[in-house]
N, C-alpha and C positions, 0 to 999 in steps of 0.2 A: 729774291731767293725763295725757292719753292720748298715748303715744308711737307715732308712725307710722314703721315701719321699711320702707323701700323696698328690695325685693330686685331688684337689677338684674344683668344679665350684663355688667358692665364690669370692666376691669382696675384694680386698686388697687396702688399702689406700697408694697411692704413697707418698714417703718421700718428705716433704717440700712443697707439692702442696695442698694435701688434697682432690683431686678429685679421686673418685673410678675408677679403671680400669675396662673396659668392658671385661668380660670373653669371650674367644674364644674357639672354638672347636679344638679337636686334628686333626692335619693335616698330621701325618705320616701314611703311608700305614699299618704299624703294630700296630698302636694305640698309638704310643709314643706322648707325648705332645710336641709341638714345643718349641723352646727356648724362644719365647715371651709369652708362655702360663702361666698365673698365677704366676708371680714372687713371690716366697715364701719368706716372711720376717721372719727371725729368730732372735728374740730379745734374745741375750745371757744374762745370769744372770750377773749383775754387770757391763755390758759393754754398752756404749751408742751407739756404731756403729752397723750398720746392716750388717749381713753376706751375702755374695753373695750366690746365689742359687747353690746348689750342684747338679751336673749332676747325675741323678740316673743311676744305672747299670742295665743291662738287667735281672740280677738274682733277684734283690730285688725290682725293680719298679713294681708297679701294672699297668697292661695294661688296658687302658681305651678304650673300644670299642666305636667307633663313632655311634651315633644314626642312625637308618635306614633312617630317613627323613632329615639327615644333608645336608646342601647345599654344593656345591663344592667350596672350598676355594683355589684360585690359580689354579695350575695344579697338585696338589699333590693327593688329594682324588679322587679316581676312583669310588666312590659310585654312583650308578645310581639313579638319582632323581626319585621320584614317578611320575607316569603318571598323567598329568593334568586332572582335572575333566571336564567332558563334559559340554560345555556351553549350556544354554537353547536355544532352537531354536529362531532365530530372527524373529520378525514380518515383513512380507514383504507385498508389495502391489500387488503381483502377485495373484490377486483374480480371481477366475473363472468368466468368462463373459457369462455364459450360461443363467442366469436369466434375463438379460437385454441386449438390442442390443448394447449399447455402454459401458456397464460396469460401468457407473457412480454410480449407486446405491450401487454396491458391493464395490467400492473404498471408498465411503463415509462411509459405514458401517465398513470398516477396519481401519478408522482413530480413534485415541484415543478420548475419550469423553472430556478429559481435565478438569473434574470437580475438581480434586484434584491437578492439575498442577499449576505451577507458571503463573503469567500474561503473561510472554513472551512466554511460551509454549502454552498457550491458543490462543495468537495472531497468532502464527505460524500455529497452527491447523486450526484456522479460515480462514487464507489465503489459506491454502491447500484445504479446503472445497470449497471456492469460485473458486479457480483455476480448480478444478475437475468439479464443477457444471456449470460454465459459459464459460470457455475457449473453443473455437472452436464451440460454439453453434450458430445456426442460429435463430435469433429472429423473431417473427411474424411481418410482414409488414402491415401497415395500408392500408385500401382500398382507402382512400382519403388522400391527403397531409395534414399533420399537421403543422401548422405555430405557432411557439412558440416564445414569446418575453422573453428573459432572462434579468430580471430587478431587481434592488434594488438601491434605492437612496443613500444608505450607500456605501461608497467606500471601497475597499479592502476586500470584503466578498467572492471573488472568482467567480465573474460573468463570466469573460473571460475564466478563467481556467475551469470552469464547462461547458461552451459552447463548447469549442474545444474538451474537453475530452469525453463528452457524445456524441457529434457528431461523433468523431472518433470511439468510441466503437460501435455505431449503424452501421456505415459504415463497420467496420470489421465484423459485424454480418450479412451482406448481404443487408443492406438498402442503399438507395441513399440519401445523405444529402447535403443541401446547408447551409452555414454559411454566414450571412450578417454582416459584421463588421461595426457597426454604431458608434463606439467610435473613435474620432479623434486621439487617441493615437495609434491605429492600432495594439494593442497587439494580437488580435485574428489572424490577418494576419501574424504576426511574428511567432506565435506558429504553424501555418499550413504551414509554409515555402513558403509564397506567397510574391512576391515583392510588395511593396507599397510605393515607392518613388514618388516624386511629379509628374513625367511625366506619371505614370501608370494610365490608366482609372480606376476610382473608383466609389464608391457609391455616392460620391459628384456629379459626372456628372449625375447620375441618378436622384438625388433629385433636383438639380438646373437647369440643362440643358435639362432634359427629355431624356437622353440617355437610350436605352433599356438595361435592366438588363443582357440580353444575351451577350452584348458586353463587359461587365466588369467581368463576372464570369470566374474564373480560376480553373483548377483542382488541388487538393492537390497532391504533388509529392510522398508522403509516403503512402497514404491510397487510395485504389481504391474506387470509388463511393462517394468520399468526395470532395465538391467544395466550393469555397469561393469568395465572392464579397468584395474586399479589401477596406480599408479606408486609405486615405492619410491625410497629414496635412491640405489640403484645406478644409477638413470637419470642421475644427475649426471655419471657417467663415460662415458656412452654416446656423447657428442659426440666424445670422443677415440677410443674403440674403433671407431666407425663409419668413421673415416677410412680405415683399411686394408682394409675389407671390400669385396667385389665388389658392384656395384649398390647402393651405400650409400644413394642417394636414393629407391629404390623398394622397400625392404624392408617398410615398413609397408603400402604399397599391395598388395603380393602377399599379405600376411597377411590384410588386410581382404577381398580378393577371394576367397581360399580360405574364409574364415569364412562369407561370404554364400552361396557356392555350396554349402556343406555344411549349410545350415539345414534344420531339420525341416520337412517339407511341412505347410502349414496354419498354421505359426507363423513367418512371415517377420519380419525386422527392418525396420521402416519408416524409422527415422532412425538415423544414426550421427553422433555429435558428437565431434570431436577437439579436446580442450582443449590449446592450445599454450602453451609458455613465452613470456615477454616478450622474445623475441630472434629473430634471423633465422639461427640456426645450422642444423645438420643435422636436428635434431628437427623444427623448423618446416618445413623443406624437405620432409621425409618426409610431414608432414601435408598440405602443399599438393599433393604428387604423389598422395596416396591419395584426395583428395576431388575433387568436381566443383564444389562451391559453397564460397564463402567467406562466413562470417557474422562481421561486424565490429561489436563493441560500441564505442561512442565516448562517452567522458565529455564532458559539456558544459562543457569548459574549453579554453583556447587551445592548450595543449601537446598535447592529444590530437588536436586538429584539425590542428596542424602536422605531427604524425607520420603522418597519414593519407596524405599525398602520397607519402612515402617507401615506405609499405606498398604502395600501388598500383603503384609502379614495380617492386618486387620480385615482386608477383603477375604483372605483365606479363612479367618475365623467366622465371618458372616456366612461364607459359603458352606462351611462344615456344620453349622448349627442352625441357621435360620433360612438360608436361601441357596439351595444346592445348584441352581442354574446360573448364579452370578459369575461373571467372568469379565476380564479386562479386554475390551474389543478395540479401543481407539486411544491413541496417545498423540497429542499435538504439541509440537515445540513452539513456544511463544516467546516474545521479546528477543527474537534472534537478531544478533548483530554480527554480520559476516566479517566485520573488520577486526574482531577480536579472536584470538586463538582459543580462549576459554569457551566461547559459544560453540565453535566448531568441535572442540573436544567433547563437550557435553552432548552435542547432537550425535557425534559418532558413538559415544558410549551408550546412549539410549537406543540407537538403531542397532547396535551390536547385540544387546541383550533382548530387545523386543523388535525383531525384524518384521514380524507380521502385523503387529499392532500399531507401529509408528507410521504416521502419515508421511508421505513424501513432501507435502506442503509444510512450510514453516512460516509463522507469522512474524514479520519484522517489527522492530520498535517504530511506532508511528504516532505523530502528534494528532493526526486526524482521528485515530481510534480513541485517544484520550479526550478530545474535544466533543465528540458526538454525544455522550451522556449529558453534558451541560445543556444541550438543546433538546433533551428528551427523545433522542433518536439513537439508533444503531448506526455504525459507520456505513452500513449497506445503503442507507437512505441519506445520510448526511453528506457523504462524499463517495459515491459508488466507484469512481475511477481512481481512488487512491490505492497505494500499494497494499495497505492493510485490508481494505475491502476486497481487493482482488485475491489476496492470500486466503481470507476466510471463505471466499467463493470457491476457490480451488479445494480447500479442505472439505467444504460441504459436498462438492461434487465427488470427492474421493470417498466420503462416508456413504453416499448414496450408491455409488458403484460397488463398493465392497459389500454392502447389504444385499444388493441384487445378485452379485456373484455368489455370496454365501447361500442364498435361497436356491439358486440353480444347482449348487453342489449337493445340497441336502435332498433335493428332489431327484 
């Protein structure tokens, strides 16, 4: 009697378990099914046991040809797999640079728009645009020295961080920048890699003893064209010592004026940033009198917005009595978190009331910005490709462009 074994690609329930077996393809070069292929269950009439699979003979078994697109199982099948489909050409940034001198416009056009991408993809694309637009660019330098006081009576809003990073970004773009650390904590000096222990000549000597500013200014070791007048712990007592001195409110202004008048010809200082403590004492008043512009960093939270009105009242008092030329020229939003509605509301509120002063750039919360001072660096040198560094670079570019535009309008 000839047994006919049908080889089918059907699932057979394994005895005692109930899970279907996964069918496998024929693995013999001649098309024979393998021993593990589709165990055939033969339920005999009147018997409860299951017969074992009968090995088919070559004369009676039906040869199953493997499909042409079958994958190779083990080392048995010699069927050649089909050729893979050609992948679509990848988008590259090798854009022709014939239409612009530096190729920035072409690289920007090659970036994805990001309209339908995820927030992370949009953030990455935005950082790429900033990197292409601003990295390696030379910013316009002012014709006269701009003296800016970085102030906000609210603490922890990013005054020192903004001061050192904007100053470093401007210096990297070709400007010569001086940072005056007027905060007794000396954090700006730390971020710029300047020694500020008790024996170092500091801004305290300038205010109390009348030491020339030239004697205390030190170059920043990481950024060419960036200088710093450091602060020491002695500055904490300057508030009390200045009370009894003559012209106590104008001592820093006289020192800055003398320093700028004594500059070497051909190497002028383009920007002077004065980093203030989070208070409205005599140190901050000296900074307001010495400057012509006020640069206000605002944290995107309600407390910082509430303190802004009081700061503006104090600036108005200084303007009326001590420095008529003082005005708020720049406002930068810091610690911006686009995921929260509060940050967006604070940003909209500030831009509504100060449309001409508020920068388009906003600095996000960034771990790299916080890590940089622990290495004695600004984020511009610690991680220049981070989102925080690129945001400060954009803010510095906007500050330089606004200054150049204002000079053209006045002329």
